[in-house]
N, C-alpha and C positions, 0 to 999 in steps of 0.2 A: 456200191463203198470204196473201188480204187481211185472211180475219179471225184465224187467227195473229199477223201487224203488231197489229192492232186488241187482240189479247185481252195478247198482250206487253205492249204499251202499258200493259195494263193494271195486269201483274202486274209485269213488267220492275221494279225501282228503279233510282235514279241515272237518268246522262244518255241512258239509251237509251230511256227512256221516253218523252219528248216527240217524239224523231226517229220511233219508229214510230207516236205516234199523227199524227205532222203528214203523214206520208207512208201508214201504214194508211189512215185514217178517209175522204179524199178520194177512193184508187182505191176501196174498198169503195161508195163513191157513185158514185162513174162507175159501175162494175159495176153495179147495181141498178137503175140509169138505164139502162144499154142495157139489161137486162133485161125494164124494163118496156117501153122500145122494142120489141123483139123481141113482146113476147106482145100487144102494143095492134097493133100493124101487124106481122103475119109474112109472112114471103117480101115484102117490100116489092121485093127486087130481081129477084122472077120474075112481076111482075105481078096481082097477085091481082085478084080480084072482092071488091069492095065486099060484093057480097049475097052472099056466100055464106054459108050458116046455119050451116055444120060450123065453122068459123073464128071467127064471129060467139058461138056456143055456147062453143067453146074461150074465147073473150076472157071471158064473162060467167062462166064455171065458173074460167077462174084467178083473174081480183081476186072475185070471191067470196070464194075461200078466201085469196086474201089479207089481206083486209079481217078475216074471220074470224082468221087468226093474229096480226094485227094487235090486235086487241080485247082477244081471249087473253094475248098475251105484254107488253103495259101492264098489264093487270087483275096478271098475274104481278108486274111488278114493283111496281107502285104497291104492293101485299101485301108482297112483300118489303121493301120500302123502311120497311112498320108495325113490322114484326117483328121483320127482323135488318137496319137499313141498310147493316153495313158487306160486304154481299154483292152489295149493287145493284150497284158496281162490274166485279165477276164476270160479272153477269148481265146487264148488259145488251150485250156483242157478242152472245152465245148467243141472244139476245132478238135482236137486228138479223139474226146470219143466220141462224134462220128464218123469220123476218117477206119478207127477201130471196129465199130458196132457195127457198120453198113454190111460189108462183105459177110459176116455171121448170118444177121437178119436177112440177106435175102438169101444167102446157102437154105437156112435152117424152112423159109417160106416154099422156096422151088420144091425141096426137100417133098413136105405137107405136100405141096398140089402135085407131086410125082405120084404121092403112097396113097393118096386122095384115085386116084386112076383106077386102082386095081384093083 
């Protein structure tokens, strides 16, 4: 839903454009910050072991994937701005969504795979 607000803010003409961006961008930022906190400190509410090797591996792997997607997204946006600058406004929310959701999905997948082995 938050992504839809940001994308609508780029596509909808008129008075709705600033309203969508005004609400969508900060909420998307807060959602991304929440996902980062979950990835960096999983299970804060259940007293996790800070020396847990599996959690350290998960955090490292998800941050590595997140940074990789950020680099690819920025490269794609840069190339798009060189060859088709009018599509940059459409591609920015998509790139932002991919960079925010990739670590979360990877962490959840790794966590499910580890839980299936028990």
